[in-house]
C-alpha positions as CSV (number, residue, x, y, z in Angstrom):
1,M,-35.5,-17.2,19.6
2,G,-36.7,-20.2,17.7
3,F,-37.6,-23.3,19.7
4,E,-34.8,-25.3,18.0
5,L,-32.1,-22.8,19.3
6,F,-33.8,-22.8,22.7
7,I,-33.7,-26.6,23.0
8,A,-30.1,-26.7,21.7
9,L,-29.0,-24.2,24.4
10,R,-31.0,-26.1,27.0
11,Y,-29.3,-29.3,26.2
12,L,-25.9,-27.6,26.4
13,T,-26.5,-25.9,29.8
14,S,-28.7,-28.6,31.5
15,K,-27.2,-31.1,33.9
16,R,-27.1,-34.4,32.2
17,R,-27.5,-37.9,33.6
18,Q,-24.4,-39.0,31.8
19,A,-21.7,-36.6,33.0
20,F,-19.3,-38.3,30.5
21,I,-21.1,-36.6,27.6
22,S,-20.5,-33.2,29.2
23,V,-16.8,-34.0,29.6
24,I,-16.6,-34.9,25.9
25,S,-18.4,-31.7,25.0
26,I,-15.9,-29.7,27.0
27,M,-13.0,-31.6,25.4
28,S,-14.5,-30.8,22.0
29,V,-14.5,-27.1,22.8
30,L,-11.0,-27.2,24.1
31,G,-9.8,-29.2,21.0
32,V,-11.2,-26.7,18.6
33,A,-9.9,-23.8,20.7
34,L,-6.4,-25.3,20.8
35,G,-6.4,-25.8,17.0
36,V,-7.6,-22.3,16.3
37,G,-5.2,-20.7,18.8
38,A,-2.2,-22.6,17.4
39,L,-3.1,-21.7,13.8
40,V,-3.4,-18.0,14.8
41,V,0.0,-17.9,16.4
42,V,1.8,-20.0,13.8
43,M,0.3,-18.0,10.9
44,G,1.3,-14.9,12.7
45,V,4.9,-16.2,13.0
46,Y,5.1,-17.1,9.3
47,N,3.8,-13.7,8.3
48,G,6.3,-12.1,10.6
49,F,9.3,-14.1,9.2
50,S,8.1,-13.6,5.6
51,T,7.7,-9.8,6.1
52,D,11.0,-9.5,7.9
53,I,12.9,-11.4,5.1
54,R,11.1,-9.4,2.4
55,N,12.0,-6.1,4.1
56,K,15.6,-7.0,4.4
57,L,15.8,-8.2,0.8
58,L,14.3,-4.9,-0.3
59,G,16.7,-3.0,1.9
60,A,19.7,-4.6,0.2
61,N,18.5,-4.9,-3.4
62,A,16.8,-2.8,-6.1
63,H,13.2,-3.3,-7.0
64,I,14.0,-3.5,-10.7
65,I,17.3,-4.0,-12.5
66,L,17.9,-2.8,-16.0
67,Q,20.7,-4.3,-18.0
68,S,21.8,-4.7,-21.5
69,T,23.0,-7.6,-23.7
70,V,25.6,-5.2,-25.1
71,P,28.3,-4.4,-22.5
72,S,29.1,-1.0,-24.1
73,A,25.4,0.1,-24.2
74,F,25.9,2.5,-21.2
75,D,29.4,3.8,-22.1
76,L,30.3,7.4,-22.7
77,D,29.3,8.9,-26.0
78,E,31.6,11.0,-28.3
79,H,30.8,14.1,-26.3
80,G,31.9,12.4,-23.0
81,K,28.3,12.1,-21.7
82,S,27.1,8.9,-20.0
83,A,24.8,7.1,-22.3
84,Y,22.7,6.0,-19.4
85,D,21.8,9.6,-18.4
86,A,19.1,9.8,-21.1
87,I,17.7,6.4,-20.1
88,A,17.8,7.4,-16.4
89,E,15.9,10.7,-17.1
90,K,13.3,8.8,-19.1
91,L,12.8,6.3,-16.2
92,Q,12.6,8.9,-13.5
93,A,9.8,10.6,-15.5
94,N,7.7,7.6,-14.5
95,P,5.7,8.6,-11.4
96,D,6.0,5.1,-9.9
97,V,9.9,5.3,-9.9
98,V,11.5,7.0,-6.8
99,A,15.1,6.7,-7.8
100,V,17.4,5.4,-10.5
101,A,21.0,4.5,-9.7
102,P,23.9,3.1,-11.8
103,F,25.8,0.1,-10.5
104,I,28.7,-2.2,-11.2
105,Y,28.7,-5.9,-10.1
106,T,31.8,-8.1,-9.8
107,E,33.2,-10.9,-7.8
108,V,36.6,-10.7,-6.3
109,L,38.9,-12.4,-3.7
110,L,39.3,-10.6,-0.4
111,S,42.6,-11.1,1.4
112,T,43.4,-10.1,5.0
113,A,46.0,-11.1,7.6
114,R,43.4,-13.6,9.0
115,G,42.6,-15.3,5.8
116,A,40.8,-14.9,2.5
117,T,37.3,-15.4,1.1
118,G,35.2,-14.7,-2.0
119,L,33.4,-11.4,-2.1
120,I,30.7,-9.8,-4.2
121,V,31.5,-6.1,-4.8
122,R,28.9,-3.6,-5.9
123,G,30.0,-0.3,-7.3
124,I,27.5,2.5,-6.3
125,D,27.1,6.2,-6.6
126,P,27.5,7.6,-3.1
127,K,25.3,10.6,-4.0
128,N,22.1,8.6,-4.2
129,A,23.1,5.4,-2.4
130,S,21.5,6.3,0.9
131,E,18.2,7.1,-0.9
132,A,18.3,4.0,-3.0
133,L,19.6,1.5,-0.4
134,P,17.8,1.8,2.9
135,M,20.4,-0.4,4.8
136,L,23.2,2.1,4.0
137,R,21.3,5.0,5.7
138,E,22.3,3.8,9.2
139,L,25.6,2.0,9.4
140,D,26.8,0.1,12.4
141,A,30.1,1.9,12.1
142,G,31.7,4.5,9.8
143,S,30.2,6.8,7.2
144,L,29.0,6.4,3.7
145,A,30.7,9.7,2.8
146,D,34.1,8.1,3.4
147,I,33.7,5.6,0.6
148,T,35.3,8.1,-1.9
149,R,38.6,9.9,-1.3
150,E,40.3,12.4,-3.6
151,K,43.8,11.0,-2.7
152,G,45.0,7.8,-1.1
153,V,43.3,4.5,-0.5
154,Q,39.7,4.3,-1.5
155,G,37.0,3.2,1.0
156,I,34.9,0.1,1.1
157,I,31.8,-0.7,3.1
158,I,31.6,-4.4,4.3
159,G,29.0,-6.5,6.2
160,K,28.8,-7.1,9.9
161,E,29.5,-10.8,9.7
162,L,32.5,-10.3,7.4
163,A,33.9,-7.7,9.8
164,T,33.5,-10.1,12.8
165,R,34.9,-13.1,10.9
166,F,38.1,-11.3,10.0
167,A,38.2,-8.9,13.0
168,L,38.0,-5.8,10.8
169,Q,37.2,-2.3,12.1
170,V,36.8,1.0,10.4
171,G,40.2,2.2,9.3
172,N,41.6,-1.3,8.7
173,R,43.0,-2.1,5.2
174,I,42.1,-5.1,3.1
175,N,43.2,-6.3,-0.3
176,L,40.9,-7.2,-3.2
177,M,42.1,-9.4,-6.1
178,S,40.2,-9.0,-9.3
179,P,40.3,-11.6,-12.1
180,A,40.7,-8.7,-14.6
181,G,44.5,-8.7,-14.6
182,E,47.3,-8.0,-17.1
183,R,49.5,-10.1,-19.2
184,T,53.2,-9.6,-18.6
185,T,56.4,-11.4,-19.6
186,A,56.0,-13.5,-16.5
187,G,52.5,-14.5,-17.4
188,F,49.0,-13.4,-16.3
189,V,49.1,-11.2,-13.2
190,P,45.7,-10.5,-11.4
191,K,45.0,-7.0,-10.3
192,I,45.2,-6.4,-6.6
193,K,43.9,-3.2,-5.0
194,T,44.1,-2.1,-1.4
195,Y,41.0,-0.6,0.3
196,R,40.3,1.1,3.6
197,V,37.2,-0.1,5.6
198,A,35.0,3.1,5.6
199,G,31.9,1.6,7.1
200,I,30.2,-1.6,8.4
201,F,26.5,-2.4,7.5
202,R,24.1,-5.0,8.9
203,A,21.5,-6.3,6.5
204,G,20.2,-9.0,8.8
205,L,20.7,-11.7,6.1
206,N,23.8,-13.8,6.6
207,D,24.6,-14.1,2.8
208,Y,24.7,-10.3,2.5
209,D,26.5,-9.6,5.8
210,N,29.2,-12.2,5.0
211,R,29.7,-11.8,1.2
212,L,28.7,-8.3,0.1
213,A,30.7,-5.1,-0.1
214,F,30.2,-1.6,-1.6
215,V,32.7,0.7,-3.3
216,S,32.3,3.8,-5.4
217,L,31.7,3.5,-9.1
218,D,35.1,4.8,-10.2
219,S,36.8,2.5,-7.8
220,A,34.8,-0.5,-9.1
221,R,35.7,0.4,-12.7
222,D,39.4,0.6,-11.7
223,L,39.1,-2.8,-9.9
224,V,37.3,-4.5,-12.8
225,G,39.4,-2.9,-15.5
226,V,36.6,-1.5,-17.7
227,P,36.5,1.9,-19.6
228,K,35.5,5.1,-17.8
229,G,31.8,5.5,-17.7
230,R,30.9,1.8,-18.1
231,I,28.4,0.3,-15.7
232,S,26.7,-3.1,-15.3
233,G,23.2,-1.6,-15.4
234,L,20.7,0.6,-13.6
235,E,18.8,0.0,-10.4
236,L,15.3,1.3,-10.0
237,Y,13.5,1.9,-6.7
238,L,9.7,2.2,-6.7
239,K,7.0,3.7,-4.5
240,D,5.3,0.3,-4.3
241,P,7.7,-2.6,-4.6
242,F,4.8,-5.0,-5.0
243,Q,4.0,-3.5,-8.4
244,A,7.5,-4.3,-9.7
245,K,6.3,-7.1,-12.0
246,E,3.8,-4.9,-13.8
247,I,6.1,-1.8,-14.0
248,S,9.0,-3.8,-15.2
249,Q,6.9,-5.2,-18.1
250,K,5.9,-1.6,-19.1
251,I,9.5,-0.4,-18.9
252,E,10.9,-3.3,-21.0
253,A,8.2,-2.6,-23.7
254,D,9.3,1.0,-24.0
255,L,13.1,0.2,-24.4
256,D,15.2,-1.1,-27.3
257,F,15.6,-4.9,-27.7
258,I,19.1,-4.8,-26.4
259,Y,17.8,-3.9,-22.9
260,Y,16.2,-6.3,-20.5
261,V,14.8,-5.9,-16.9
262,R,14.4,-8.2,-13.9
263,N,12.5,-7.5,-10.7
264,W,13.1,-8.5,-7.1
265,I,10.0,-10.8,-7.1
266,E,11.3,-13.1,-9.9
267,L,14.8,-13.0,-8.6
268,N,13.7,-14.3,-5.2
269,A,10.8,-16.4,-6.5
270,G,12.3,-19.7,-5.2
271,L,12.7,-18.4,-1.6
272,F,9.1,-17.1,-1.4
273,A,7.7,-20.2,-3.1
274,A,9.4,-22.3,-0.4
275,L,8.0,-20.1,2.4
276,K,4.5,-20.3,0.9
277,L,4.7,-24.1,0.6
278,E,5.8,-24.4,4.3
279,R,3.0,-22.1,5.3
280,I,0.3,-24.1,3.5
281,G,1.8,-27.4,4.9
282,M,1.7,-26.0,8.5
283,F,-1.9,-24.8,8.0
284,I,-3.0,-28.3,7.0
285,V,-1.1,-30.0,9.8
286,L,-2.5,-27.7,12.5
287,S,-6.0,-28.0,11.0
288,M,-5.8,-31.7,12.1
289,I,-6.1,-30.4,15.7
290,I,-9.5,-28.8,14.8
291,L,-10.4,-32.0,13.0
292,I,-9.7,-34.1,16.1
293,G,-11.9,-31.7,18.1
294,S,-14.7,-32.2,15.5
295,F,-14.5,-36.0,16.1
296,S,-15.2,-35.3,19.7
297,I,-18.2,-33.2,18.6
298,I,-19.5,-36.2,16.7
299,T,-19.1,-38.5,19.7
300,S,-20.8,-36.1,22.1
301,L,-23.8,-35.5,19.8
302,V,-24.2,-39.3,19.1
303,M,-24.2,-40.0,22.8
304,L,-26.6,-37.1,23.4
305,V,-29.0,-38.5,20.8
306,M,-28.9,-41.8,22.6
307,E,-29.6,-40.1,26.0
308,K,-32.4,-37.8,24.7
309,T,-34.2,-40.5,22.6
310,K,-37.3,-40.1,24.8
311,D,-37.2,-36.3,24.5
312,I,-36.9,-36.5,20.8
313,A,-39.8,-38.8,20.5
314,I,-42.0,-36.5,22.7
315,L,-41.1,-33.5,20.6
316,M,-41.9,-35.4,17.4
317,S,-45.2,-36.5,18.9
318,M,-46.0,-32.9,19.7
319,G,-45.6,-31.9,16.0
320,A,-41.8,-31.3,15.7
321,T,-40.7,-32.3,12.2
322,A,-37.6,-34.3,11.3
323,K,-36.1,-31.1,9.9
324,S,-36.5,-29.3,13.3
325,I,-34.9,-32.2,15.2
326,R,-32.0,-32.2,12.7
327,R,-31.6,-28.5,13.2
328,I,-31.5,-28.8,17.0
329,F,-28.5,-31.0,17.0
330,M,-26.8,-29.1,14.1
331,L,-27.2,-25.9,16.1
332,Q,-25.8,-27.6,19.2
333,G,-22.7,-28.8,17.4
334,T,-22.3,-25.4,15.7
335,I,-22.5,-23.6,19.1
336,I,-19.7,-25.9,20.4
337,G,-17.6,-25.0,17.4
338,M,-18.3,-21.3,17.9
339,L,-17.3,-21.5,21.5
340,G,-14.1,-23.3,20.6
341,T,-13.3,-20.8,17.8
342,F,-13.8,-17.7,20.0
343,I,-11.8,-19.2,22.9
344,G,-9.1,-20.1,20.4
345,Y,-9.2,-16.6,19.0
346,A,-8.8,-15.1,22.5
347,G,-5.9,-17.4,23.4
348,G,-4.1,-17.1,20.0
349,L,-4.5,-13.3,19.7
350,G,-3.6,-12.8,23.3
351,L,-0.4,-14.9,23.1
352,S,0.5,-13.1,19.8
353,Y,0.1,-9.7,21.4
354,L,2.3,-10.8,24.3
355,L,5.0,-12.1,21.9
356,Q,4.8,-9.0,19.8
357,R,5.0,-6.6,22.7
358,Y,7.4,-8.2,25.2
359,K,9.5,-10.3,22.7
360,F,10.3,-12.9,25.5
361,I,11.3,-15.6,22.9
362,E,14.8,-14.8,21.7
363,L,16.4,-16.4,18.7
364,P,20.0,-17.3,18.2
365,Q,21.9,-14.5,16.6
366,G,23.3,-15.2,13.1
367,V,20.9,-18.1,12.6
368,Y,17.7,-16.3,11.8
369,T,17.1,-12.9,10.2
370,T,15.9,-11.4,13.5
371,D,16.9,-11.8,17.1
372,Y,13.3,-12.3,18.4
373,L,10.2,-14.1,17.3
374,P,8.3,-11.8,14.8
375,I,4.5,-11.8,14.9
376,I,2.3,-10.1,12.3
377,I,-1.4,-10.9,12.6
378,S,-3.3,-10.8,9.2
379,F,-7.0,-10.2,9.2
380,S,-7.5,-12.4,6.1
381,D,-5.6,-15.3,7.7
382,T,-7.5,-14.9,11.0
383,L,-10.8,-14.9,9.1
384,L,-9.8,-17.9,7.1
385,I,-9.0,-19.8,10.3
386,G,-12.3,-19.0,11.8
387,V,-14.2,-20.0,8.6
388,A,-12.3,-23.3,8.3
389,S,-12.9,-24.1,12.0
390,M,-16.7,-23.4,11.7
391,F,-16.9,-25.4,8.5
392,I,-15.2,-28.5,10.0
393,C,-17.4,-28.3,13.1
394,F,-20.5,-27.9,11.0
395,L,-19.6,-31.0,9.0
396,A,-19.2,-32.9,12.2
397,T,-22.9,-32.2,13.1
398,I,-24.4,-33.7,10.0
399,Y,-24.3,-37.4,10.9
400,P,-25.6,-37.2,14.5
401,A,-28.3,-34.7,13.4
402,R,-29.5,-37.1,10.6
403,Q,-29.6,-40.0,13.0
404,A,-31.7,-38.1,15.4
405,A,-34.1,-37.0,12.7
406,K,-34.6,-40.7,11.6
407,L,-36.0,-41.7,15.0
408,V,-39.6,-43.1,14.9
409,P,-41.6,-41.8,18.0
410,T,-43.5,-45.1,18.5
411,E,-40.4,-47.2,18.5
412,A,-38.6,-44.8,20.8
413,L,-41.5,-44.7,23.3
414,R,-42.3,-48.4,23.2
415,Y,-40.0,-49.4,26.0
416,E,-40.3,-46.2,28.1
């Protein structure tokens, strides 16, 4: 152990004549600890919410969507074979693609005995829907297999919030009015189809649970009034959703110019940009707590320099250099910062563990994407918080250490 570190530790542990300096040092440690602990918990909450929203978005949406500028590009050919089959086979040959599913997208008006509302209807293939859409694997009620029926009224799967809003249960009937109607002698008549509620899903996102429904492809074609075999596009599901941007660029480069692709990252770019901005803003705001703690470090070190003027003069008379004196006080401030950082780590990680394990903070249902406060601790975020804390505390030691190094021994001992 160098003598600079020995003296720095001695100054921290020794009983001082000015107890007020010790109180300030303790407050410095607690200020840094409070800032670090708050940052650990808040960053964990932001990570938890972001991950939860992302998982729910991926559970209800495709990773990549392939569409065409020509509506008939996916229609049946002269042999009665779907034109998208060849494209689907080519896409499934890609080792990064897990599943490819056709879909139809349309907007309709839902009408029940309790009222009406706008609804987004997605036509899906029930054969691979459970593999492609994770949220349809476990329905709150009903079964995905009941979405198609050989005879009678076709089935529809609706969201939990929509079912609650209109008091709908499995087996109830609803009417969907499509803008694709027919012209008669009485004028334009919109197409109205009756459906039976076959299942109720819960995505966890209010917009999906309240405005999204699923029907079979054939039923969607009949509702929209398009030729047999027509689809809106293909949905692709990947092994790694975070590679969607790179994979979509490769897929688009291999297809004709009439096709274009979009991925889930760019479709939800605004949402994740807002979350990222809030996260950065909260990090800066909570870093102010650490900054306040660093001001206390400056105060305690300046007062310690004033108290230890005689000791500094004696050390310099015995051969200690200005560099050594400066290092003593920089080490002392750094130790205070380290103590505060580790105490903050212990408090923040401990509280995060309790929140994650026992979930004792409940959130209002229907307001947030989850019913409890989600916590996900990221190693990179935790490391960044510690580095930022230590850097701020180190900067706080520079001024007091330089002032101590500027003392002239003869001047300091003249009046002793």
